[in-house]
C-alpha positions as CSV (number, residue, x, y, z in Angstrom):
1,M,-9.3,-11.9,-5.3
2,G,-5.9,-14.1,-5.8
3,R,-3.8,-10.9,-4.7
4,V,-5.7,-10.3,-1.9
5,F,-5.7,-14.4,-0.8
6,S,-2.1,-14.2,-1.1
7,Q,-1.6,-11.5,1.3
8,L,-2.7,-14.2,3.8
9,G,-0.3,-16.4,4.1
10,L,-2.3,-19.4,2.6
11,T,-1.3,-23.5,3.4
12,D,-0.8,-25.1,-0.1
13,A,-3.7,-27.5,1.3
14,Q,-6.1,-24.4,0.8
15,K,-4.8,-23.3,-2.1
16,T,-5.7,-26.5,-3.5
17,Q,-9.2,-26.4,-2.0
18,L,-9.7,-22.3,-3.2
19,K,-8.8,-23.4,-6.4
20,Q,-11.3,-26.2,-6.4
21,V,-13.9,-24.0,-4.9
22,R,-13.1,-21.1,-8.1
23,S,-13.3,-24.2,-10.4
24,N,-16.3,-25.2,-9.6
25,H,-18.3,-22.5,-10.1
26,K,-16.2,-21.2,-13.4
27,A,-18.6,-23.0,-15.5
28,A,-21.5,-21.5,-14.4
29,L,-20.3,-17.8,-14.4
30,S,-19.2,-18.2,-17.6
31,D,-21.7,-18.8,-19.0
32,L,-24.0,-16.0,-17.2
33,R,-21.4,-13.7,-18.6
34,T,-21.2,-15.2,-21.6
35,Q,-25.5,-14.7,-21.8
36,I,-25.1,-11.2,-20.3
37,R,-23.0,-10.1,-23.4
38,A,-25.1,-11.5,-26.4
39,K,-28.3,-9.9,-24.6
40,M,-26.3,-6.2,-24.3
41,Q,-24.6,-6.7,-27.6
42,T,-28.0,-6.1,-29.3
43,V,-27.9,-2.7,-27.4
44,R,-24.0,-2.0,-28.5
45,Q,-24.8,-2.8,-32.1
46,G,-27.3,-0.2,-31.6
47,E,-25.5,2.2,-30.6
48,Q,-22.3,2.0,-32.6
49,S,-24.7,2.0,-36.2
50,G,-26.7,5.2,-34.9
51,T,-30.2,3.5,-34.6
52,F,-30.9,3.2,-31.4
53,D,-34.1,1.5,-30.7
54,E,-35.1,2.3,-27.7
55,Q,-37.1,-0.5,-27.6
56,A,-34.8,-2.9,-28.0
57,A,-32.5,-1.4,-26.0
58,T,-35.1,-2.1,-22.8
59,Q,-35.8,-5.6,-23.5
60,A,-32.3,-6.4,-24.0
61,L,-31.7,-3.9,-20.1
62,T,-35.6,-6.6,-19.0
63,D,-33.6,-9.5,-20.0
64,T,-30.5,-9.4,-17.8
65,A,-31.1,-8.0,-15.0
66,P,-32.6,-12.2,-13.9
67,L,-29.6,-13.1,-15.6
68,K,-27.2,-10.3,-13.7
69,A,-28.7,-11.9,-10.2
70,K,-27.5,-14.8,-11.1
71,L,-24.5,-13.8,-11.4
72,M,-24.4,-11.5,-8.4
73,S,-25.8,-14.9,-6.3
74,E,-22.7,-17.4,-7.6
75,E,-20.3,-14.6,-7.4
76,F,-21.7,-15.1,-3.6
77,K,-22.3,-18.0,-3.1
78,M,-18.1,-19.1,-4.5
79,R,-16.9,-16.0,-2.4
80,Q,-18.9,-17.7,0.7
81,E,-17.2,-21.1,0.0
82,M,-13.5,-19.4,-0.1
83,L,-14.4,-17.4,3.6
84,A,-15.0,-21.0,4.4
85,V,-11.5,-22.2,3.8
86,L,-9.8,-19.6,6.0
87,T,-8.8,-19.5,9.6
88,P,-10.1,-16.9,12.3
89,D,-6.8,-14.6,11.7
90,Q,-7.0,-14.8,8.7
91,K,-10.7,-13.6,7.9
92,A,-9.4,-11.0,10.8
93,K,-6.8,-9.6,8.6
94,L,-8.9,-10.1,5.5
95,D,-11.1,-7.3,7.2
96,Q,-8.5,-5.3,8.1
97,M,-7.4,-5.2,4.7
98,R,-10.9,-4.2,3.1
99,Q,-11.1,-1.7,6.0
100,Q,-7.8,-0.2,4.5
101,W,-8.8,-0.6,0.6
102,K,-11.8,1.3,1.1
103,S,-10.3,4.6,3.8
104,G,-8.0,4.4,1.5
105,A,-10.5,4.8,-2.1
106,A,-12.8,7.0,0.4
107,Q,-9.7,8.9,1.0
108,R,-8.8,9.3,-3.0
109,H,-12.3,9.9,-3.8
110,A,-12.2,13.1,-2.4
111,Q,-8.7,14.4,-3.3
112,K,-10.6,13.8,-7.2
113,G,-13.6,15.7,-5.2
């Protein structure tokens, strides 16, 4: 997200606010990602050793679902807080950039197919 925001002409105050928002969410995001990786490590180990345990894999996936939901929620909250820092003009520019990326991605996808 840093590269995106650098194209919006942020003020120093906005940059400071965005850094603070990221800092406020960093620990929670890191903790959730660590928990998800730990749960999925069981699946990867079984895959690599050739002794895939479907029951263990299913349990690991079941255990990660609520963690992934929490992660998505935390990321959403962070994005909303970051958007609140932007001016209406900056938000409009961000929306325009998103549309350009989407159309570019659709074109690249069509070329592959």
